[in-house]
N, C-alpha and C positions, 0 to 999 in steps of 0.2 A: 504494500500500500504506500502511496506517496506521502511524503512529509507535508504537514500543513504549510501553506504559503499565505502570506498576508500582504498581497499585492493589490493594485488598483483593479485589474480584471477580476480577481477573486471577490473583492468588495462589490463591484458592479453586479456580478453574478449572484451574490448573496441576496440582493434586493429583488430578484426576478420573480419570486413566488408570492410577493405581497398582493398581487392581483387575486390570488386564491385565498390568502389568509385574511385580509382586511374585511371582505364582505361577510365572512362568517363571524369575525369579531364584532362587526356591527350588529349582526343578528343576536349574538349572545347578550350584548349590552342593551340593545333597544327592546328586544322581545322579552327577555327573561329578567332584566334588571341586574345581571351580573356586573361586577366591577371590572373596569378596564385594566387597572394595575395588576391584579393577580393573574389575569389572562395573559398579559404580556410577559410577566415573570415566568409563567409556566412554559410559554413558547421559547423564551430565551434560554432557560435552563435545559430544555430538551434539545434545542439546537446545539448548545455547547457540548452536551453529553454525546450527541450523535457525531459531531465533528471529531471528538476525541476517540470515540469507539471505532468509527468506520473509516476515518481519514479521507473520506470522499464527501462531496456535497450532497449527502443524503437529506432529502427534504423533510421538513416537519410541517404537518398540515392538520387542520381540524377534522374531526369525523364528519364527513360531508352529509351522509344520510341523517345523522343526528341533527345537524344544523338545519337541513331542509325540513325535517319533521318538526323541529322547534318552531319554525315559521308557520307551517300549515296546521299544526295541532296545538299551538301555544303551550309548549312544554314549560314546566316550572324548572327552576334551578335544581331542585331536588330530583326531578325526573331525568335531567341531563346528567347529574352525578350518578344516578342509578344506572343509566344506559352506559356511561363510561366504565363504571366498575364491572358491569356484566361483560362488556367487550374485552376489558383488560384481563379479567380472570380467564376468559376463554382462550385468549392468545398466549397468556402465560402458561396455561396447561399445554397448549400445542407446542410451545417453544421448549419448555423445560423437559417434557417427556420425549421430544423428538417426533411427535406425531405429524408435525408440519412437513417433515421431510418425506414421510410416506404419502401424504396428500400431494406434494409436489411431483412425486414420481408418476402418479396416475393422472395428474391434471394436464390435459392436452395443451400444447403450446398455442394452438390456434385459438383456444378460449382466452388465454392470457393476452394474446395479441388483440382479441376482440374487445377486451376491457380497455386496452390501450387505445384502440381505435375509437371506442365510444367516448373516452375521456378527451381524446384529441378533437373529436367533433364538437363536444360540449364546450371545450376551451375556445375553439374557433368561432362558434356561434355566439357564446357569451361575450367573447372579446369583441366581435364585430358589433354586437348590440351596444356595448359600452362606447365603442369608437363612434358609431353613428349617433348615439345620444349626446355626444360631446364632440361634434365633427371637426371643429377648427383645431382644438388642441389635440384631438385624437389623430387626425391626419398629419398634423405637424410631427407628432411623436412617431408615427409610422414612417414618415419620410426621413426623419433623423436616424431612426434605427436602421433602415435600409441603406442609407448613405454610409453609416458606420460599418455595416457589414461589407459593403462594397470596398471601402477604403482598407479594411483589415484583410480582405481577401487579396487585394492588390499589393499590400504592404504588410506582410504577416508579422513583422517585427514592431509594428507601430502600436497595436492594441488600443485603438481609438475607443474611449469609453462611451459609446453612444447611449447605452442604456442608462448609465449614471447621469449623463447630460439630460436625457429625457426626464429622469426622476427629479433632478434639481429644478428644471423648468416647471414641472408640475407642482412641486412644493412652493416655489416662488409665486406661482399663479394662485395657489391656495391662500398664501399669506395676503396677496393683493385683494382677493375677493372677500375673505373671511376675517382678515386681521390676525394678530398674534393670539393664539388660543390661551386660555388660562392654564396655569400649572398649579399643582398642589402636592407638596412634599408629604409623603406618607409611607408607611410600611405596607408593601403590596401583598398582604396575606388576608384571606377571608375564609377562615376555617369553616367547613360545612360538613356536618355529620348527617347523612341521610337516614330517613326512617325506613322501616321494612317496606312500607307502602311505596316510598320513592324507588326503592330497588326493584320491586316487582313491576310497578307501573313503567319505570324507565326502560327496563329490559323488554317488556312487552311492546310498548309503543315505538321504541326507536332502536334498542340494542340488537334485537333479532334481525331487523332490516339492514343494520350496518355490517353484519358478519360477512356476507359474500363480497361486498365491496372492499372491505379491509383485507380479506384473504387474497383476493385477486390483485387489486391495485397496490395496496400498501406492502404486501409481502412478495407474492410470486412475480408480479410485473416489475416491481422495483428491483428485485434480484436479477431478473433477466435484463432489464435496461442497464444496470450497472455493468454487466458483462458486455452489452452492446457498445456503450459509450466509453468505458474506461478499461475494458479488458481485465477487469478485476472481479473476483468472486466475493459476493456479499451473501452470506448464508441465510436461507429462509428461517432457520432456527433462531439466529441472532436477531433478525428483524422482528420476528414474532415476539420474542422475549422483551425487547426494548419497547415495542408498541404496548404490550401488556402492562409493563411497569408504569409507563407514562399515563395510560388510561386509568389505572387504579389510583395513582398518587395525585396527579394534577387536579382532578375535580374536587378532591378533599381539601385542597388548599385554595380553592376559588378559581381554578383554571378551567378551561374548556378541554374535554377529552381529545386526545391527539393521536395521530398515527404518522407513518411515513407516506410517500406517494410518488408514483412513477412520473406523473405530470409535473410535480414540483422539481424532481431531479432533472427532467428534461429542460425545465425553465432555467434552473441554475446553470446547467451546461450551455444552453443556447446563449446566455448572456455573459459567459466567460469563466464560470467557476470550474475548477478542476481538482481541488483538494478540500479536505475538511476545514481548511482555514476560512472558507466562505461561511460554513456553518457557525464557526466560533465567532466570527465578526458580527454576523447578524444576531447571534444569540446575545452577545455582550451589549449590542445596541438595544435590543428588546429589554434586557435586564435594567439597563440604565434608564430607559424611558418609563419602566414600570413604577419607579419611585416618584415620578412627577406627572404621571398620566392623568388626563381628564378626557371625558367623552368627546368634546369639541375637536380634539386633535385628529379624530378620524376623518373629519371633513376636509382636511388639508390636501389630500391626494385626489385629484380630479378623476372622473370616470374615464376620460380619454386615455389617461396614463395607465390606469388599471387595465383597460381594454387592450392596450398595446402589449402589456406584459402577458396577459392571458392568450392573445392571438398568436404570438410568436412561440409561446410555450406549446400551443397546440400544433404548430407547424413542426416543431422538433419531435413531438410525440408521434405525429402522423408518419414521419419518415421511418420510424422504427416499427410502427404498428403494421405496415404493409408487408413486412418481412415474415410471412406466415406460410405454413405448410398446407393449410386448407383455407383458401381465400373465401369460399362461401360461408364457412363457419365463422370466420373473423368478421366478415361483412354483416352477417345476420346479428351477431351479438352486438357489434358496434352501433349499427343503425337503430336497433330496437332500444338499446341503452340510451341513445340520444332522444328518441321519440317518446319513450315511456319512462323507464328508470333502470338503474343498474341491475337490480334483482331479476326483473323480467327479461332484460337483455341477456343476462347470463343464462337464464332458462331457455331462451330462444337459441342461444349458441349451443347449449347441450343437446337440444332436439336436432338441430342441424348437424351437429357432430355425429349423432347416432345415425342419421340418414346418410351422411357422407361415408361413414364406415361401411354401411350396408351396400350402397350402390357404387362407391368408388373407394375401395380399401386403400389404394396407394396415395390418395389425396390429390390435391391440385395446388401446386406451389404457385405463389405469386411470382411474376417476372422479376421483382426486386430481390426476392430471396435467391433466385437463381443467379442473378448478376452478382450478388454479394459473394456467393460461393465461387 
């Protein structure tokens, strides 16, 4: 594994997954009344731990299904804590016992690629919506990022920090529109002890729905993508264990339950991160902000900037998702995941996989996979 680097490209890449993290932090603060400081502290600590353990830019993300259900079903903080503990104990069990490795051996790569494809499509669509909702700043950000990529491809030694420039412009615009947000020095801890009802309700309403997405995207797809991008082995067992620990501990301290994510890793890579130094830097930044954080700070980053980060993370994910051994399986899972939800998309992929094994046992490789070989 590479040694952590603390360079400008690493810092630029460390900011790339904010387009995923910030909307879910907004959900937690605005819908459930959770405090911003403890949420940022939990993200920061998990990022630092991930950077030290994996020495790669392994992303830290909120549990997306839990966040989505929090909006649609108005979950309480107790139910979110219950869902997190349920998911955490499940993945701790898989990681500690090694059951996750047995699951990985029988889980088809085409289904993992299908989850990657679905996430790529979601990132592209959501990113496009954010950009169109803030067209002037969004298109400016897209143009700056494309220009930076063009310059860096022509001059590989330059490392023009386009993403960082885009982010700085966005923050400056936020200050211009909203002014300087208030700060409040405090200890970012909000100890929360759930009731038995919280645990049962949270597991039933959101925890069960989260399991297939975390299994595929946060564990199996992240491990596969690490091999794709960095030629390094990140074990499913280790990913499952760190996710489990974070989901159990963070909600009890007032944080939002978290996992890793293939989309976030793609975003970090796309914007320049190559080592665990990126994780450590964004983690330290989150920890520092957690001591002075107030809710108005979340409004500083414009939608057009978040949309650009999401969109190009989707592009990077898409490039790897199409490298599949059964294109119809991957396409079915990915498209249904976009149109319905991850669980139904995974079910559609399983059905298509069964049919493809029945009628075409040898599979149907995508041309991108053949070219890679």
